[in-house]
Short mmCIF file of the C-alpha atoms (twelve columns), coordinates in Angstrom:
data_MODEL
# 
_entry.id   MODEL 
# 
loop_
_atom_site.group_PDB 
_atom_site.id 
_atom_site.type_symbol 
_atom_site.label_atom_id 
_atom_site.label_alt_id 
_atom_site.label_comp_id 
_atom_site.label_asym_id 
_atom_site.label_seq_id 
_atom_site.Cartn_x 
_atom_site.Cartn_y 
_atom_site.Cartn_z 
_atom_site.pdbx_PDB_model_num 
ATOM 1   C CA . MET A 1   -98.032  -23.778 48.658 1 
ATOM 2   C CA . THR A 2   -98.311  -24.204 44.904 1 
ATOM 3   C CA . TYR A 3   -95.674  -25.825 42.695 1 
ATOM 4   C CA . TYR A 4   -95.606  -24.632 39.103 1 
ATOM 5   C CA . PHE A 5   -93.771  -26.832 36.557 1 
ATOM 6   C CA . ILE A 6   -92.322  -25.267 33.414 1 
ATOM 7   C CA . GLY A 7   -92.184  -28.173 30.975 1 
ATOM 8   C CA . ILE A 8   -94.510  -30.395 32.988 1 
ATOM 9   C CA . LYS A 9   -94.927  -33.014 30.224 1 
ATOM 10  C CA . GLY A 10  -91.273  -34.054 30.357 1 
ATOM 11  C CA . THR A 11  -90.940  -37.630 31.601 1 
ATOM 12  C CA . GLY A 12  -89.123  -36.779 34.823 1 
ATOM 13  C CA . MET A 13  -91.115  -33.602 35.375 1 
ATOM 14  C CA . ALA A 14  -94.429  -35.418 34.949 1 
ATOM 15  C CA . SER A 15  -93.343  -38.047 37.470 1 
ATOM 16  C CA . LEU A 16  -92.244  -35.406 39.998 1 
ATOM 17  C CA . ALA A 17  -95.480  -33.438 39.531 1 
ATOM 18  C CA . ARG A 18  -97.554  -36.524 40.274 1 
ATOM 19  C CA . ILE A 19  -95.496  -37.313 43.385 1 
ATOM 20  C CA . LEU A 20  -95.956  -33.821 44.825 1 
ATOM 21  C CA . LYS A 21  -99.669  -34.077 44.056 1 
ATOM 22  C CA . ASP A 22  -99.782  -37.421 45.912 1 
ATOM 23  C CA . LEU A 23  -98.061  -35.736 48.870 1 
ATOM 24  C CA . GLY A 24  -100.895 -33.234 49.082 1 
ATOM 25  C CA . GLU A 25  -99.332  -30.244 47.365 1 
ATOM 26  C CA . ASP A 26  -101.079 -27.980 44.844 1 
ATOM 27  C CA . VAL A 27  -99.525  -28.634 41.428 1 
ATOM 28  C CA . LEU A 28  -99.959  -27.215 37.934 1 
ATOM 29  C CA . GLY A 29  -97.708  -26.426 35.007 1 
ATOM 30  C CA . SER A 30  -97.210  -25.560 31.374 1 
ATOM 31  C CA . ASP A 31  -95.860  -27.111 28.207 1 
ATOM 32  C CA . ILE A 32  -96.272  -27.375 24.451 1 
ATOM 33  C CA . GLN A 33  -99.791  -28.133 23.253 1 
ATOM 34  C CA . LYS A 34  -98.775  -31.247 21.305 1 
ATOM 35  C CA . GLU A 35  -100.085 -34.359 23.056 1 
ATOM 36  C CA . THR A 36  -97.481  -36.556 24.789 1 
ATOM 37  C CA . PHE A 37  -97.607  -39.994 26.451 1 
ATOM 38  C CA . THR A 38  -97.209  -38.397 29.902 1 
ATOM 39  C CA . GLN A 39  -100.232 -36.135 29.474 1 
ATOM 40  C CA . LEU A 40  -103.008 -38.623 30.236 1 
ATOM 41  C CA . ASP A 41  -101.673 -39.562 33.678 1 
ATOM 42  C CA . LEU A 42  -101.266 -35.889 34.589 1 
ATOM 43  C CA . GLN A 43  -104.875 -35.247 33.602 1 
ATOM 44  C CA . LYS A 44  -106.063 -38.321 35.510 1 
ATOM 45  C CA . ASN A 45  -104.426 -36.810 38.591 1 
ATOM 46  C CA . HIS A 46  -106.283 -33.523 37.976 1 
ATOM 47  C CA . ILE A 47  -103.092 -31.601 37.296 1 
ATOM 48  C CA . LYS A 48  -103.783 -28.568 35.121 1 
ATOM 49  C CA . ILE A 49  -101.597 -28.135 32.003 1 
ATOM 50  C CA . LEU A 50  -101.441 -24.638 30.498 1 
ATOM 51  C CA . PRO A 51  -99.846  -23.332 27.305 1 
ATOM 52  C CA . PHE A 52  -96.688  -21.295 27.882 1 
ATOM 53  C CA . ASP A 53  -97.556  -17.719 28.893 1 
ATOM 54  C CA . SER A 54  -95.730  -15.346 31.222 1 
ATOM 55  C CA . SER A 55  -99.052  -14.412 32.835 1 
ATOM 56  C CA . ASN A 56  -99.296  -17.962 34.245 1 
ATOM 57  C CA . ILE A 57  -96.636  -17.193 36.862 1 
ATOM 58  C CA . GLU A 58  -98.085  -15.916 40.117 1 
ATOM 59  C CA . ASP A 59  -95.970  -14.291 42.823 1 
ATOM 60  C CA . ASP A 60  -96.405  -17.032 45.441 1 
ATOM 61  C CA . TYR A 61  -95.635  -19.996 43.155 1 
ATOM 62  C CA . ILE A 62  -92.611  -22.197 43.749 1 
ATOM 63  C CA . VAL A 63  -91.337  -22.701 40.231 1 
ATOM 64  C CA . ILE A 64  -89.684  -25.903 39.016 1 
ATOM 65  C CA . ARG A 65  -88.161  -25.508 35.573 1 
ATOM 66  C CA . GLY A 66  -87.441  -28.366 33.219 1 
ATOM 67  C CA . ASN A 67  -83.862  -28.988 32.146 1 
ATOM 68  C CA . ALA A 68  -84.549  -27.682 28.629 1 
ATOM 69  C CA . PHE A 69  -85.696  -24.240 29.805 1 
ATOM 70  C CA . ASP A 70  -83.164  -21.482 30.435 1 
ATOM 71  C CA . ALA A 71  -83.422  -17.910 31.732 1 
ATOM 72  C CA . ASP A 72  -84.551  -16.565 28.346 1 
ATOM 73  C CA . HIS A 73  -87.765  -18.629 28.340 1 
ATOM 74  C CA . ILE A 74  -90.770  -16.350 28.834 1 
ATOM 75  C CA . GLU A 75  -92.012  -18.061 31.991 1 
ATOM 76  C CA . VAL A 76  -88.579  -18.506 33.555 1 
ATOM 77  C CA . ALA A 77  -87.816  -14.835 32.857 1 
ATOM 78  C CA . LYS A 78  -91.108  -13.828 34.484 1 
ATOM 79  C CA . ALA A 79  -90.380  -15.953 37.566 1 
ATOM 80  C CA . ILE A 80  -86.933  -14.371 37.885 1 
ATOM 81  C CA . SER A 81  -88.340  -10.848 37.623 1 
ATOM 82  C CA . ASN A 82  -91.072  -11.707 40.154 1 
ATOM 83  C CA . GLY A 83  -88.558  -13.069 42.635 1 
ATOM 84  C CA . ASN A 84  -90.217  -16.498 42.790 1 
ATOM 85  C CA . LYS A 85  -88.336  -19.375 44.361 1 
ATOM 86  C CA . ILE A 86  -86.979  -21.319 41.378 1 
ATOM 87  C CA . PHE A 87  -85.642  -24.868 41.454 1 
ATOM 88  C CA . THR A 88  -84.171  -26.856 38.619 1 
ATOM 89  C CA . TYR A 89  -85.585  -30.351 38.216 1 
ATOM 90  C CA . PRO A 90  -82.560  -32.002 39.949 1 
ATOM 91  C CA . GLN A 91  -82.711  -29.489 42.807 1 
ATOM 92  C CA . ALA A 92  -86.397  -30.255 43.311 1 
ATOM 93  C CA . VAL A 93  -85.727  -34.001 43.318 1 
ATOM 94  C CA . GLN A 94  -82.982  -33.589 45.932 1 
ATOM 95  C CA . MET A 95  -85.340  -31.507 48.072 1 
ATOM 96  C CA . LEU A 96  -87.873  -34.354 47.870 1 
ATOM 97  C CA . ILE A 97  -85.597  -37.332 48.550 1 
ATOM 98  C CA . GLU A 98  -84.323  -35.792 51.797 1 
ATOM 99  C CA . ARG A 99  -87.601  -36.937 53.379 1 
ATOM 100 C CA . PHE A 100 -86.845  -40.655 52.855 1 
ATOM 101 C CA . ILE A 101 -84.193  -43.382 52.800 1 
ATOM 102 C CA . SER A 102 -83.341  -42.773 49.173 1 
ATOM 103 C CA . ILE A 103 -81.887  -45.017 46.470 1 
ATOM 104 C CA . GLY A 104 -80.611  -43.379 43.271 1 
ATOM 105 C CA . VAL A 105 -80.175  -45.576 40.187 1 
ATOM 106 C CA . ALA A 106 -77.674  -44.362 37.578 1 
ATOM 107 C CA . GLY A 107 -76.104  -45.833 34.455 1 
ATOM 108 C CA . ALA A 108 -75.702  -45.212 30.758 1 
ATOM 109 C CA . HIS A 109 -78.003  -48.173 30.071 1 
ATOM 110 C CA . GLY A 110 -80.531  -50.070 32.155 1 
ATOM 111 C CA . LYS A 111 -81.376  -47.448 34.761 1 
ATOM 112 C CA . THR A 112 -85.091  -47.215 33.929 1 
ATOM 113 C CA . THR A 113 -85.599  -50.993 34.073 1 
ATOM 114 C CA . THR A 114 -83.531  -51.281 37.257 1 
ATOM 115 C CA . THR A 115 -85.409  -48.389 38.903 1 
ATOM 116 C CA . SER A 116 -88.750  -49.916 37.893 1 
ATOM 117 C CA . LEU A 117 -87.784  -53.385 39.151 1 
ATOM 118 C CA . LEU A 118 -86.449  -52.057 42.467 1 
ATOM 119 C CA . SER A 119 -89.552  -49.914 42.993 1 
ATOM 120 C CA . TYR A 120 -91.815  -52.882 42.254 1 
ATOM 121 C CA . ALA A 121 -89.883  -55.234 44.543 1 
ATOM 122 C CA . LEU A 122 -89.779  -52.790 47.461 1 
ATOM 123 C CA . SER A 123 -93.505  -52.128 47.076 1 
ATOM 124 C CA . GLN A 124 -94.047  -55.847 47.815 1 
ATOM 125 C CA . LEU A 125 -91.621  -55.824 50.749 1 
ATOM 126 C CA . ASP A 126 -92.057  -52.425 52.449 1 
ATOM 127 C CA . GLN A 127 -93.358  -48.896 51.918 1 
ATOM 128 C CA . VAL A 128 -91.805  -47.107 48.956 1 
ATOM 129 C CA . SER A 129 -92.308  -44.019 46.828 1 
ATOM 130 C CA . TYR A 130 -90.578  -43.677 43.486 1 
ATOM 131 C CA . LEU A 131 -89.733  -41.466 40.546 1 
ATOM 132 C CA . ILE A 132 -88.982  -43.207 37.246 1 
ATOM 133 C CA . GLY A 133 -87.817  -41.508 34.051 1 
ATOM 134 C CA . ASP A 134 -90.642  -42.922 31.949 1 
ATOM 135 C CA . GLY A 135 -93.344  -40.650 33.344 1 
ATOM 136 C CA . VAL A 136 -94.161  -42.804 36.392 1 
ATOM 137 C CA . GLY A 137 -94.183  -41.450 39.926 1 
ATOM 138 C CA . LYS A 138 -95.816  -42.154 43.272 1 
ATOM 139 C CA . GLY A 139 -95.464  -40.453 46.642 1 
ATOM 140 C CA . LYS A 140 -96.746  -41.051 50.152 1 
ATOM 141 C CA . LYS A 141 -95.698  -39.150 53.258 1 
ATOM 142 C CA . ASP A 142 -95.183  -42.159 55.530 1 
ATOM 143 C CA . ASP A 143 -93.240  -44.307 53.061 1 
ATOM 144 C CA . LYS A 144 -89.842  -45.505 54.261 1 
ATOM 145 C CA . TYR A 145 -87.941  -45.635 50.961 1 
ATOM 146 C CA . PHE A 146 -87.721  -43.467 47.878 1 
ATOM 147 C CA . VAL A 147 -86.319  -44.967 44.648 1 
ATOM 148 C CA . PHE A 148 -85.453  -42.636 41.801 1 
ATOM 149 C CA . GLU A 149 -83.730  -42.575 38.447 1 
ATOM 150 C CA . ALA A 150 -80.548  -40.466 38.389 1 
ATOM 151 C CA . ASP A 151 -79.829  -39.098 34.919 1 
ATOM 152 C CA . GLU A 152 -76.236  -38.301 33.952 1 
ATOM 153 C CA . TYR A 153 -77.061  -35.893 31.096 1 
ATOM 154 C CA . ARG A 154 -75.467  -32.491 31.709 1 
ATOM 155 C CA . ARG A 155 -74.416  -33.841 35.111 1 
ATOM 156 C CA . HIS A 156 -77.951  -33.481 36.433 1 
ATOM 157 C CA . PHE A 157 -77.323  -36.236 38.989 1 
ATOM 158 C CA . SER A 158 -74.539  -34.220 40.604 1 
ATOM 159 C CA . GLU A 159 -77.257  -32.482 42.679 1 
ATOM 160 C CA . TYR A 160 -78.331  -35.746 44.308 1 
ATOM 161 C CA . LYS A 161 -77.178  -37.012 47.703 1 
ATOM 162 C CA . PRO A 162 -78.982  -40.349 48.089 1 
ATOM 163 C CA . SER A 163 -78.642  -42.768 50.985 1 
ATOM 164 C CA . PHE A 164 -77.742  -45.581 48.574 1 
ATOM 165 C CA . GLY A 165 -76.793  -45.677 44.909 1 
ATOM 166 C CA . ILE A 166 -76.657  -48.171 42.031 1 
ATOM 167 C CA . VAL A 167 -74.533  -47.779 38.885 1 
ATOM 168 C CA . THR A 168 -75.424  -50.329 36.203 1 
ATOM 169 C CA . ASN A 169 -72.624  -49.314 33.786 1 
ATOM 170 C CA . ILE A 170 -70.753  -46.342 32.337 1 
ATOM 171 C CA . ASP A 171 -70.651  -45.732 28.594 1 
ATOM 172 C CA . PHE A 172 -70.064  -42.780 26.262 1 
ATOM 173 C CA . ASP A 173 -73.355  -41.163 25.272 1 
ATOM 174 C CA . HIS A 174 -74.816  -37.667 24.884 1 
ATOM 175 C CA . PRO A 175 -71.999  -36.507 22.577 1 
ATOM 176 C CA . ASP A 176 -73.663  -33.092 22.358 1 
ATOM 177 C CA . TYR A 177 -72.537  -32.540 25.969 1 
ATOM 178 C CA . PHE A 178 -69.815  -34.977 27.042 1 
ATOM 179 C CA . ARG A 179 -66.367  -34.776 25.400 1 
ATOM 180 C CA . ASP A 180 -65.482  -38.453 25.711 1 
ATOM 181 C CA . ILE A 181 -65.724  -41.467 28.002 1 
ATOM 182 C CA . ASP A 182 -63.348  -39.904 30.521 1 
ATOM 183 C CA . ASP A 183 -65.642  -36.895 30.826 1 
ATOM 184 C CA . VAL A 184 -68.582  -39.278 31.414 1 
ATOM 185 C CA . PHE A 185 -66.609  -41.160 34.066 1 
ATOM 186 C CA . GLU A 186 -65.807  -37.935 35.905 1 
ATOM 187 C CA . ALA A 187 -69.526  -37.141 36.030 1 
ATOM 188 C CA . PHE A 188 -70.346  -40.558 37.492 1 
ATOM 189 C CA . GLN A 189 -67.539  -40.170 40.003 1 
ATOM 190 C CA . GLU A 190 -69.144  -36.944 41.191 1 
ATOM 191 C CA . PHE A 191 -72.428  -38.821 41.698 1 
ATOM 192 C CA . ALA A 192 -70.602  -41.641 43.505 1 
ATOM 193 C CA . ILE A 193 -68.955  -39.451 46.134 1 
ATOM 194 C CA . HIS A 194 -72.333  -37.938 47.058 1 
ATOM 195 C CA . VAL A 195 -73.816  -41.334 48.020 1 
ATOM 196 C CA . LYS A 196 -74.089  -41.209 51.812 1 
ATOM 197 C CA . ASP A 197 -74.075  -44.908 52.690 1 
ATOM 198 C CA . THR A 198 -73.242  -47.580 50.064 1 
ATOM 199 C CA . LEU A 199 -72.811  -47.566 46.297 1 
ATOM 200 C CA . PHE A 200 -73.596  -50.762 44.362 1 
ATOM 201 C CA . VAL A 201 -71.747  -51.036 41.029 1 
ATOM 202 C CA . PHE A 202 -71.573  -53.542 38.186 1 
ATOM 203 C CA . GLY A 203 -68.074  -54.789 38.885 1 
ATOM 204 C CA . ASP A 204 -67.493  -56.253 35.401 1 
ATOM 205 C CA . ASP A 205 -67.833  -52.830 33.775 1 
ATOM 206 C CA . LYS A 206 -64.442  -51.312 32.921 1 
ATOM 207 C CA . TYR A 207 -65.367  -47.866 34.190 1 
ATOM 208 C CA . ALA A 208 -68.013  -48.487 36.863 1 
ATOM 209 C CA . SER A 209 -65.593  -50.795 38.678 1 
ATOM 210 C CA . ARG A 210 -63.159  -47.856 39.071 1 
ATOM 211 C CA . LEU A 211 -65.588  -45.615 40.957 1 
ATOM 212 C CA . LYS A 212 -64.680  -44.458 44.454 1 
ATOM 213 C CA . ALA A 213 -67.254  -43.920 47.206 1 
ATOM 214 C CA . SER A 214 -67.546  -44.101 50.997 1 
ATOM 215 C CA . LYS A 215 -68.467  -47.781 50.659 1 
ATOM 216 C CA . ILE A 216 -68.620  -49.934 47.494 1 
ATOM 217 C CA . VAL A 217 -70.412  -53.250 46.919 1 
ATOM 218 C CA . LYS A 218 -69.807  -54.900 43.531 1 
ATOM 219 C CA . PHE A 219 -72.078  -57.285 41.649 1 
ATOM 220 C CA . GLY A 220 -71.411  -59.153 38.403 1 
ATOM 221 C CA . PHE A 221 -70.339  -62.431 36.810 1 
ATOM 222 C CA . GLU A 222 -66.628  -62.346 37.627 1 
ATOM 223 C CA . LYS A 223 -65.303  -64.009 40.775 1 
ATOM 224 C CA . ASN A 224 -63.937  -60.833 42.379 1 
ATOM 225 C CA . ASN A 225 -67.416  -59.337 42.920 1 
ATOM 226 C CA . ASP A 226 -69.234  -59.281 46.256 1 
ATOM 227 C CA . TYR A 227 -72.363  -60.762 44.621 1 
ATOM 228 C CA . ILE A 228 -71.652  -63.198 41.780 1 
ATOM 229 C CA . ALA A 229 -74.198  -64.477 39.242 1 
ATOM 230 C CA . ASN A 230 -73.897  -67.794 37.448 1 
ATOM 231 C CA . VAL A 231 -76.442  -68.275 34.671 1 
ATOM 232 C CA . ILE A 232 -78.153  -71.668 34.838 1 
ATOM 233 C CA . SER A 233 -80.681  -71.463 32.007 1 
ATOM 234 C CA . GLN A 234 -82.275  -69.006 29.582 1 
ATOM 235 C CA . ASP A 235 -85.484  -69.245 27.582 1 
ATOM 236 C CA . GLU A 236 -88.245  -67.023 26.243 1 
ATOM 237 C CA . TYR A 237 -89.668  -66.633 29.746 1 
ATOM 238 C CA . GLY A 238 -86.501  -65.207 31.288 1 
ATOM 239 C CA . THR A 239 -83.335  -66.386 32.998 1 
ATOM 240 C CA . LEU A 240 -82.559  -68.515 36.036 1 
ATOM 241 C CA . PHE A 241 -79.279  -67.748 37.773 1 
ATOM 242 C CA . GLU A 242 -77.504  -68.646 41.001 1 
ATOM 243 C CA . ILE A 243 -76.000  -66.042 43.359 1 
ATOM 244 C CA . THR A 244 -72.817  -66.643 45.319 1 
ATOM 245 C CA . LEU A 245 -71.053  -64.271 47.692 1 
ATOM 246 C CA . LEU A 246 -67.368  -63.395 47.381 1 
ATOM 247 C CA . SER A 247 -66.775  -65.617 50.423 1 
ATOM 248 C CA . GLY A 248 -68.102  -68.599 48.484 1 
ATOM 249 C CA . GLN A 249 -71.411  -68.774 50.332 1 
ATOM 250 C CA . LYS A 250 -74.313  -69.692 48.036 1 
ATOM 251 C CA . LEU A 251 -77.342  -67.476 48.584 1 
ATOM 252 C CA . GLY A 252 -79.670  -69.355 46.241 1 
ATOM 253 C CA . SER A 253 -81.218  -68.943 42.813 1 
ATOM 254 C CA . ILE A 254 -83.280  -66.148 41.288 1 
ATOM 255 C CA . LYS A 255 -85.543  -66.290 38.233 1 
ATOM 256 C CA . THR A 256 -85.998  -63.021 36.355 1 
ATOM 257 C CA . ASN A 257 -88.594  -62.480 33.663 1 
ATOM 258 C CA . ILE A 258 -86.552  -59.673 32.082 1 
ATOM 259 C CA . THR A 259 -85.192  -61.085 28.847 1 
ATOM 260 C CA . GLY A 260 -81.494  -61.238 27.972 1 
ATOM 261 C CA . ILE A 261 -78.241  -60.925 29.869 1 
ATOM 262 C CA . HIS A 262 -79.060  -57.327 30.788 1 
ATOM 263 C CA . GLY A 263 -82.035  -58.732 32.697 1 
ATOM 264 C CA . VAL A 264 -79.628  -60.732 34.855 1 
ATOM 265 C CA . ILE A 265 -77.491  -57.646 35.504 1 
ATOM 266 C CA . ASP A 266 -80.465  -55.457 36.444 1 
ATOM 267 C CA . THR A 267 -81.966  -58.170 38.669 1 
ATOM 268 C CA . LEU A 268 -78.612  -58.920 40.313 1 
ATOM 269 C CA . ALA A 269 -78.220  -55.205 41.066 1 
ATOM 270 C CA . ILE A 270 -81.483  -54.920 42.966 1 
ATOM 271 C CA . THR A 271 -81.070  -58.339 44.606 1 
ATOM 272 C CA . SER A 272 -77.663  -57.316 45.951 1 
ATOM 273 C CA . LEU A 273 -79.057  -54.115 47.417 1 
ATOM 274 C CA . LEU A 274 -82.162  -55.738 48.895 1 
ATOM 275 C CA . HIS A 275 -80.110  -58.539 50.450 1 
ATOM 276 C CA . TYR A 276 -77.784  -55.897 51.899 1 
ATOM 277 C CA . LEU A 277 -80.848  -54.184 53.408 1 
ATOM 278 C CA . GLY A 278 -81.803  -57.428 55.176 1 
ATOM 279 C CA . PHE A 279 -84.214  -59.245 52.858 1 
ATOM 280 C CA . ASP A 280 -83.527  -62.906 52.039 1 
ATOM 281 C CA . ILE A 281 -83.481  -64.496 48.585 1 
ATOM 282 C CA . LYS A 282 -86.917  -66.108 48.930 1 
ATOM 283 C CA . GLN A 283 -88.471  -62.766 49.873 1 
ATOM 284 C CA . ILE A 284 -86.778  -61.073 46.924 1 
ATOM 285 C CA . GLN A 285 -87.863  -63.801 44.492 1 
ATOM 286 C CA . ASN A 286 -91.478  -63.526 45.636 1 
ATOM 287 C CA . ALA A 287 -91.281  -59.738 45.325 1 
ATOM 288 C CA . ILE A 288 -90.169  -59.765 41.670 1 
ATOM 289 C CA . ASN A 289 -92.209  -62.727 40.387 1 
ATOM 290 C CA . ASN A 290 -94.917  -60.653 38.726 1 
ATOM 291 C CA . PHE A 291 -92.856  -57.661 37.640 1 
ATOM 292 C CA . PRO A 292 -94.731  -56.297 34.574 1 
ATOM 293 C CA . GLY A 293 -91.687  -54.577 33.058 1 
ATOM 294 C CA . ALA A 294 -90.824  -50.919 32.564 1 
ATOM 295 C CA . LYS A 295 -92.597  -48.672 30.083 1 
ATOM 296 C CA . ARG A 296 -91.051  -48.746 26.603 1 
ATOM 297 C CA . ARG A 297 -88.553  -51.409 27.698 1 
ATOM 298 C CA . PHE A 298 -88.963  -54.632 25.695 1 
ATOM 299 C CA . ASN A 299 -92.770  -54.520 25.859 1 
ATOM 300 C CA . ILE A 300 -94.134  -57.439 23.810 1 
ATOM 301 C CA . HIS A 301 -97.417  -57.290 21.860 1 
ATOM 302 C CA . HIS A 302 -98.947  -59.945 19.577 1 
ATOM 303 C CA . GLU A 303 -101.172 -59.147 16.594 1 
ATOM 304 C CA . ASN A 304 -102.249 -61.957 14.236 1 
ATOM 305 C CA . ASN A 305 -99.016  -63.711 13.221 1 
ATOM 306 C CA . PHE A 306 -96.820  -60.755 14.122 1 
ATOM 307 C CA . THR A 307 -94.959  -60.043 17.363 1 
ATOM 308 C CA . PHE A 308 -94.184  -56.404 18.132 1 
ATOM 309 C CA . ILE A 309 -91.545  -55.382 20.660 1 
ATOM 310 C CA . ASP A 310 -91.523  -51.782 21.843 1 
ATOM 311 C CA . ASP A 311 -88.204  -50.644 23.285 1 
ATOM 312 C CA . TYR A 312 -86.697  -47.218 23.925 1 
ATOM 313 C CA . ALA A 313 -83.195  -48.382 22.903 1 
ATOM 314 C CA . HIS A 314 -81.411  -45.492 21.180 1 
ATOM 315 C CA . HIS A 315 -77.696  -46.057 21.879 1 
ATOM 316 C CA . PRO A 316 -75.956  -48.718 19.703 1 
ATOM 317 C CA . ASN A 317 -75.198  -50.896 22.733 1 
ATOM 318 C CA . GLU A 318 -78.854  -50.776 23.784 1 
ATOM 319 C CA . ILE A 319 -80.009  -51.706 20.281 1 
ATOM 320 C CA . LYS A 320 -77.554  -54.628 20.280 1 
ATOM 321 C CA . THR A 321 -79.017  -55.876 23.565 1 
ATOM 322 C CA . THR A 322 -82.600  -55.519 22.301 1 
ATOM 323 C CA . ILE A 323 -81.936  -57.453 19.090 1 
ATOM 324 C CA . GLN A 324 -80.115  -60.185 21.012 1 
ATOM 325 C CA . ALA A 325 -83.029  -60.474 23.452 1 
ATOM 326 C CA . ALA A 326 -85.510  -60.657 20.556 1 
ATOM 327 C CA . ARG A 327 -83.550  -63.538 19.025 1 
ATOM 328 C CA . GLN A 328 -83.435  -65.300 22.388 1 
ATOM 329 C CA . ASN A 329 -87.201  -64.949 22.793 1 
ATOM 330 C CA . PHE A 330 -88.154  -65.727 19.205 1 
ATOM 331 C CA . PRO A 331 -85.339  -67.756 17.584 1 
ATOM 332 C CA . LYS A 332 -87.459  -68.886 14.621 1 
ATOM 333 C CA . LYS A 333 -88.795  -65.452 13.676 1 
ATOM 334 C CA . GLU A 334 -87.368  -62.871 11.276 1 
ATOM 335 C CA . ILE A 335 -86.171  -59.800 13.169 1 
ATOM 336 C CA . VAL A 336 -87.252  -56.492 11.602 1 
ATOM 337 C CA . ALA A 337 -85.786  -53.471 13.387 1 
ATOM 338 C CA . VAL A 338 -87.919  -50.331 13.070 1 
ATOM 339 C CA . PHE A 339 -85.604  -47.626 14.343 1 
ATOM 340 C CA . GLN A 340 -86.090  -43.921 14.964 1 
ATOM 341 C CA . PRO A 341 -82.639  -42.377 15.519 1 
ATOM 342 C CA . HIS A 342 -82.597  -39.941 18.427 1 
ATOM 343 C CA . THR A 343 -80.588  -36.713 18.021 1 
ATOM 344 C CA . PHE A 344 -78.336  -35.780 15.128 1 
ATOM 345 C CA . SER A 345 -75.207  -35.534 17.274 1 
ATOM 346 C CA . ARG A 346 -75.648  -39.097 18.571 1 
ATOM 347 C CA . VAL A 347 -76.087  -40.510 15.051 1 
ATOM 348 C CA . GLU A 348 -73.008  -38.640 13.852 1 
ATOM 349 C CA . ALA A 349 -70.870  -39.691 16.823 1 
ATOM 350 C CA . PHE A 350 -71.834  -43.383 16.694 1 
ATOM 351 C CA . PHE A 351 -72.480  -43.732 12.961 1 
ATOM 352 C CA . ASP A 352 -70.282  -46.825 12.378 1 
ATOM 353 C CA . ASP A 353 -71.619  -48.495 15.544 1 
ATOM 354 C CA . TYR A 354 -75.204  -47.996 14.364 1 
ATOM 355 C CA . VAL A 355 -74.369  -49.570 11.002 1 
ATOM 356 C CA . LYS A 356 -72.731  -52.577 12.654 1 
ATOM 357 C CA . VAL A 357 -75.503  -53.288 15.144 1 
ATOM 358 C CA . LEU A 358 -78.453  -52.624 12.811 1 
ATOM 359 C CA . ASN A 359 -76.966  -55.022 10.287 1 
ATOM 360 C CA . THR A 360 -77.496  -57.813 12.814 1 
ATOM 361 C CA . ALA A 361 -81.251  -57.522 12.174 1 
ATOM 362 C CA . ASP A 362 -82.767  -59.297 9.179  1 
ATOM 363 C CA . GLN A 363 -84.355  -56.078 7.940  1 
ATOM 364 C CA . VAL A 364 -84.245  -52.439 9.033  1 
ATOM 365 C CA . ILE A 365 -86.848  -49.707 8.640  1 
ATOM 366 C CA . LEU A 366 -85.620  -46.203 9.469  1 
ATOM 367 C CA . THR A 367 -87.704  -43.134 10.273 1 
ATOM 368 C CA . PRO A 368 -86.381  -39.549 10.141 1 
ATOM 369 C CA . ILE A 369 -84.076  -38.546 12.978 1 
ATOM 370 C CA . PHE A 370 -85.917  -37.293 16.042 1 
ATOM 371 C CA . GLY A 371 -84.191  -34.188 17.385 1 
ATOM 372 C CA . SER A 372 -84.646  -32.514 20.750 1 
ATOM 373 C CA . ALA A 373 -85.447  -29.142 22.251 1 
ATOM 374 C CA . ARG A 374 -81.717  -28.397 22.125 1 
ATOM 375 C CA . GLU A 375 -80.996  -29.899 18.701 1 
ATOM 376 C CA . SER A 376 -83.621  -29.563 15.968 1 
ATOM 377 C CA . ASN A 377 -81.405  -30.233 12.918 1 
ATOM 378 C CA . GLY A 378 -77.998  -31.481 11.840 1 
ATOM 379 C CA . LYS A 379 -75.705  -32.418 8.992  1 
ATOM 380 C CA . ILE A 380 -76.718  -36.084 8.890  1 
ATOM 381 C CA . SER A 381 -79.915  -37.967 8.026  1 
ATOM 382 C CA . SER A 382 -81.460  -41.409 8.299  1 
ATOM 383 C CA . GLU A 383 -80.802  -41.860 4.579  1 
ATOM 384 C CA . ASP A 384 -77.060  -41.496 5.228  1 
ATOM 385 C CA . LEU A 385 -77.323  -44.326 7.726  1 
ATOM 386 C CA . GLY A 386 -79.566  -46.432 5.531  1 
ATOM 387 C CA . ILE A 387 -77.303  -46.615 2.492  1 
ATOM 388 C CA . LYS A 388 -74.703  -48.391 4.657  1 
ATOM 389 C CA . LEU A 389 -77.158  -51.102 5.734  1 
ATOM 390 C CA . ASN A 390 -77.703  -54.451 4.068  1 
ATOM 391 C CA . ASN A 391 -81.488  -54.510 3.957  1 
ATOM 392 C CA . PHE A 392 -83.408  -51.372 4.817  1 
ATOM 393 C CA . GLU A 393 -86.142  -48.993 3.805  1 
ATOM 394 C CA . ILE A 394 -87.254  -45.541 4.930  1 
ATOM 395 C CA . GLY A 395 -90.466  -45.636 6.897  1 
# 
């Protein structure tokens, strides 16, 4: 059978396309002609990318449509009129994960890094396929586990029924869709009740700690968690922390090379799950020692006397974490934040938070707001944000 992806260059869609290709399926798709960072890997996997055209849709194709494409899109409309089988992206992911012991990673922040770290660790310990929201995907028929990123936007993760789940935190984001934090919590609760076995949650988070599921295991820094982290030391190479169980039993220490306190949280999340699955601390430490990091997540580059850090942070809380981690890594350097705001509705909803967190950098360079397929313009601009900052310029 042939799978046809409408919007194949999307980060999740590109990952899913590559996985199905790895599993031996025929895969092709369509998208805009503008080059994207996901395009090269698709081409390396010999996956054909076509421009949008209704004539691309053949009667026997199974069509997977990206989340940004509704019934009025020319190819979706053609598939409907043809009577093709049509799956949304979340429906296609659920269809795929049913073949494996699946682990879905959700959270307002940290899910890509946590998914990447868990995938890397399991690849050292067992057989694992994975789907990560940064355009990375790998599939193999005889793999035991499948790790995937579960996105909360528009409740996409409500389709998923994983064996295990992780929730790193719950925060208000995507103001173009969610009403408020309570609306976000309700969405995460829907994901939680679909987890078949055990849900692992960051127990120090005000909202994640309230989730209900068939079985809950909590991790965090506070003493009422099932897995408790105690930070021993931090430096530019990462963080060393000790793990204790709720019973008081000391499991041992773990060193993570992910910078900042969020690195401890993400590492504690996957360590808790892996220990629960039967791996010991030494095995887990060996499995994460050479973790290269997730794409666009605190990637460090050096050029002459300058250090460049590439990070996808777009929510104020994520930017705060990135700046804090940069200061931890490079305490003697000036921190210049080059920020491209993402979506007009997010900038408008969190305007004061952006001002507060960006002012913690020594200098700020702003680029024009990057919209989305659903939101190409708005009533606010980067200049509106910039005039509230202490030291900025428009890039």
